[in-house]
Each structure stands twice: as structure tokens, then as C-alpha cells.
N, C-alpha and C positions, 0 to 999 in steps of 0.2 A: 487110270487112277481110281482107286476105290476107297471109300471111308468106311472104317469098321469100328466096333466098339473098343472102349478103353479096357485093356486086358493085361493082367500081370504076366502072362506067359510071353509078352513081347519085351519084357524088362531089358534083357541084354541088348536088344536092337535099339530100344529107345535111348538107353544111356551111351550106346556106341554113336548114335546120331548127335546126341547133346555134345559129347566130347570132340566129334569131328568139327562142329561148328563153334563151340563155346569154350573148349577146355583151356585155351590160352588165358582167358579171364576167369573162368568159372568151372574149374575141373570137377566133374561129377563122379560120385562113388555110388554103387549100386545100393548100399544100405541107406544112404541119405535120400536116394530117389524113391525107395520103398517107403521109408518114413514119411516123407512129405507128399508123395504123389500117389500112393496106394493105401497106406494105413490110416491117414487122417480122415476121421469120420465125416468131415465137411466136404470131401470130394463128391461132386455131382456126377456119378458115373453115367448117367443118361445124358449128360451134357459134355462129356469128354470123349475125344475121338482120336483115331489114328488113321493117317493117310498111307496107303500102300500103293506101289506101282504094279505093273502087269505081271511082274515076277514075284509079287507078294512081299517086296522088301519095304521096310518102313521109310517113308520119305517125309513124314511130318506128323505132327501131333498137337493137341490142345488139351490142357488140363484145366477144368472149370470147377469152381467151388461156390457153395452157398452155406449159410450157417445151418447146421443140422444137429448140433449138440443138444442134448436134453437138459443140461444144466443151464440155469438162467444167470448170465453174467453181463446183461445188458448190451450184448452184441446186436447189430442191426439185421434183422431177418430179411430185410428188403435189399441188402447189399449182396452183389454177386462179384466173384473174382475170376479173372483169367490168370492162373498162377504161371503158366508158361505157354506160349504158342511158337513153335518152331517149324521151319520147313528147310529141308536139305537145299543148300545153296545151288546145287545142280538142277533143281526143279522149281526155282522161283520164277515169278513173272507168269505163272500159268493160272492163277486164281486159287491155288490150293490153300493158301493162308486165309483168304477171304471166305472160302467155303467152311473151313474149320471155325472161323470166328463166328460167321452168321449162324451156323447150326448151334453153337454153344450159346450164343446170346438168346436165340429164339427159345431154346429149351429152358434156360434160366428165367426168362421172361414168363414163360408158361407156368413156372413154379413160384411166381410172386415177386421176382426180383425186379426192382425199379431203377437201380443205379449200378452200373458195372465199374469196376476198378481193375487196372492192369498191374498185377503184383499186390503185394500188401495183404494177402491172404493169411488165415491162420496156417502155420507151418509153410511160410513163404520162402521163396529163394530170393526175391528182390522186392525192395520197397517201391519200385517203379521201373521204368525202362532205362537201362544204363545210358548215361548221356552220351557216351562216344558211339553208341549204336544209332547214328543219325537217321539212317534209312528206316529203321524200326519206329523211330519217333514220328517220322513223316508219314509212315504207313498208318500208324494209329490215329494221327490227326485226320488223315483222309477218310478214315472210317468212323469219324465223329467223336473221337476222344479229345479232351481238352486238357492241357497241362495246368495244374493248380499250383504246384510248388516243387522246389528241388529239395532232395534229401541227400545225405551224405554218409558214407562209411569212413571212419577215421582210423588212423594207425598211429602207434607209438612203438618204436623199435627198442625202447628201453636201454638206452645207452648210459643210464645212471641209476643209482639206487634211491628209492623213495622211502621215507619214514612215516609211521603213523602220525596223523594230526595231533598236535598238543592242545587239547581242549578239555579242561576238567569238568565242564558242564554236562558232557555226553560220554557215553562209552561206546566203542566199536567193537563188534565181535562177529564171528561166523555163527550163523543160526544153528541151534541145536534141534534135533528131530522133535523134541517134546515142545518146541515153540511153534510147531507148524500151525496150530489153530490161531495163535496170537498173530502171526504174519498174515494169515488169510483174512482174519477179522479186520486188521489195519488196512489191508488192500482193498477189502469191500467198502470200507468207510471212506477212505481217501482217494482210491484209484479204481473204481468199478469198471468192469469191461474186460478187455484183452489181458491185462496184466494178472487179473485174478484167474482168469481161464489158464493162462499159461503156467501159473503157480500150481493150480490144482492138478493139471496134467503132469507136472513135475513130480509131485508126491505120488500120483498114480502110478508112475514109472519107477517107484521105489527110491526116489530121491531122498537123501538123509539130511539135507540142510547145508551141505558143504558148498553149495552154488549160491548162497545168499549171505551177504554182509548186511548186518543191520546196525542201526544206531539207536541207542536208548537214552531217554532223559528221565530221570527219576524212576527208573525201572520199566518204563513203557517204550514200546517201539515208536519211533517218530519218523523212521525213514528206512529204506532198504536199497540194496544195489545187487543186481544179479551178476555173478561171475561164472564163467565157463571154461572148460579145458577138454582134453581128449578123454578124460575119465568121467565126464558128466553122464547121467543116465540116458540121454539122447543127444543127438547131434544138434547143438544149438545155433541159431542163425549167424552169430558173430564169429564162429569158428567153421563155417560151411567150406570156406576156401582155403583152409589150412594146408592142403597138398601143395599149394604155391610156394610153401616156405619149407626150408630144410629143418629149421629149429621149432621147438614147441610153441604153439600159439594159443594164446587165452583170449577171452572175450569179456567185455563189460557192458552192462545194460540189459534190461531197462533198469532205471533208478528213479526214486521219487522221495520227497520230503513232505510231510504233513503240512498243508497250507498254513496252519496256524504257527508253524515253526520255521517258515522260509525267511528269506533275507538276513540270515544270521551265519551264512557260509557253511551250512551243513551239507549242501549238495555237493560242492567241490571237496569237502573233507571226506565224504563217504566214497567218492570216486578215488581219492588218493589212498584211503584205507584199502579199497579193492585192489589197487595196484600193488600195495605192499604184500597183501595176501597172495596174489598170483605170483609175484616175484619169489616168495617163499616156496612156492611150488615149481620152481625152476622155469617159469615162462620168460621167453625172451622177446616176444612180440605180442602186442595187445591190439585187438580190433574193437572198435565201437561201431555198430551198425545203425542204420536208419535214424539219423538225427538231423536237426537244423541248427543245433547249438554249436556252431564251429568255433566261435570266439570263446565260449565258456570252456570247452575242452582244451583249447589252445594254451590255456593257463597251466595245464599239466602235460604240455608238449605233445598233444595229439594234433595230427595234420590231415587234411583231406586225402583220401585214398581212391575212393570211387564216388561217382555222383550219379543221381538217379532222378528222372522226371516223374512225378506222380500224375497219372492220367485217369480221368474219370469220364463217364458217359451216361446221360439220362436216357433210360429205356422207356420212360412213360409216354 
């Protein structure tokens, strides 16, 4: 066994290994893997590795990230992420995974990282370790990671039609391209951090606004909800696993309402509006990823689909 550098020329083998081990739950496409594991500027190429056997076949890999964007959106520069760590099941129990993890952690620590997270990275695949991968969770705990919370992906198979909320005090609409600055200004004020970053990247990739539902009060944006489908400018997290479905899949989230306007039902209303707009686009199944608000979304017929444990480790 040999550990080599993270290289795009191994793309086909890396995706083949992923699908050999994970395709039943998480079918991988090459364009998604390139987007998340090669093109993201936060990938720490010096901390990401490939394990090959004596015949030079890929038998494992680890993708590590740390915040490297030049734009300031209040992301923690001391947080590091393991996006994915995978070893061929035929080669497990030989310490390959441990070697990959320890090398990634050591390099990230040398670059100022003080806390590690499994999943949850910018352009992440998973919010944490899937709950039914119990061996992986036990392995993470053995290596010093502690579970902090469970998160959920939810699903609604849309067996009924939804209508726009009836509320004359606010207006729901799809964002217009000329409202880009207004949306980013709203997010910077109310939700600084990852959501600002993701929205900036969306417009960087020539997004025209069709992926954002907004709610306005007296002409001002007081809330937003992201919606995704197969026509979005990049593959968004809540439609990653759409190859599992024969019909068209849409995604909802993230979403947020100005703190000064909460407790008035606008949050649930904007989700309902988002569902209406997706149904108008002939979407038959909607996924919400990475949430803890199971009871909230149940009011609109969403149910748990996948569960993840969020694991963190202190490197200090």
C-alpha cells in the first residue's frame, strides 16, 4: 500500500470506488465529485490523499478542507473538515483509514486548524456520518470524535397540490436578477456566514435568481428560501442523490426569516410557497437536507429520510 497526492487524473477510479461502496444510498456522478472534491477552493490539496495497492489501484481516499476563500463571510478559519474518508471494503482492518485520517489531521493542524468536523464542509456531501453506518460512527469515536447532534434529510413525495399562502401582509415571489444586491445585503445583516457565501457563489456561477423564493413586507425582503432542481447552475446539496429517483427531484433550503419578523408564521409560509413554485416546475419529490426541525417541516408533510450524526474533534 502507498499513499499518494490528491489528483484529478484519478477521478474515474475514485468515483468507481465510491459507487462500489456507497451507491445504494449515495450514488455519485463524476460532475458532482469534480464540483465538490476538486473545484472547491477550500480543498486542502496538501491534506487530501489517495491510497493505492501494489498494482496502483485506488483502494481508499480522504478529502480534507479548511477555509481558504478570500471573501470574508465570517466562516471560522480554525475549523477543518473531512469531507469524505473511504476505504475499499476488501482492504479494511489494515489501518489504511487511520493512516489517511492521521495524515489529514496533522497537515490541517499545521495550517492552524484547531477543531475538526466530519462532513458539514463547504460543498459537503453529508452533514455528518450517516446513522445507519454504525461501524463508521464507532470508528470515528475510537479516533477521538464526539457526536454533538443528529441532523436529518427530509422528503415529501408530493401526493397533493399546494397553494400559495393567503397572507395580504406580505408578498411571495421568485427573486429577480436585479434584486441580487438586496438579497445579499439582507443575508449579511440577518444570516452572516455560510448562507451569504453560498449565495455569492450562486451568482458567481451565473445564477439568475430562479433558485430563491423571497418574502417582502412593505417592499423590503424579510425572508428567503432556496429552491433547487436539475436546471440549477450547480448541483445543490438537496438534489445530490436524485439518481435514486425516476422522477424529477427538487430541493428546499436553506431558508430564514428576519429575527424581527419571526413568530408570525412566515417561515412555514415561505416553505409552502417554495413547494408551490417547485410543483409548477413539474417536481414530484422534494428533499430538505441538513435540518433538525423535523416537527416544523412535518406540518407540510415532510418526513425523515436520512439521519446523520455530527462529529467534532478538538485538535488543540
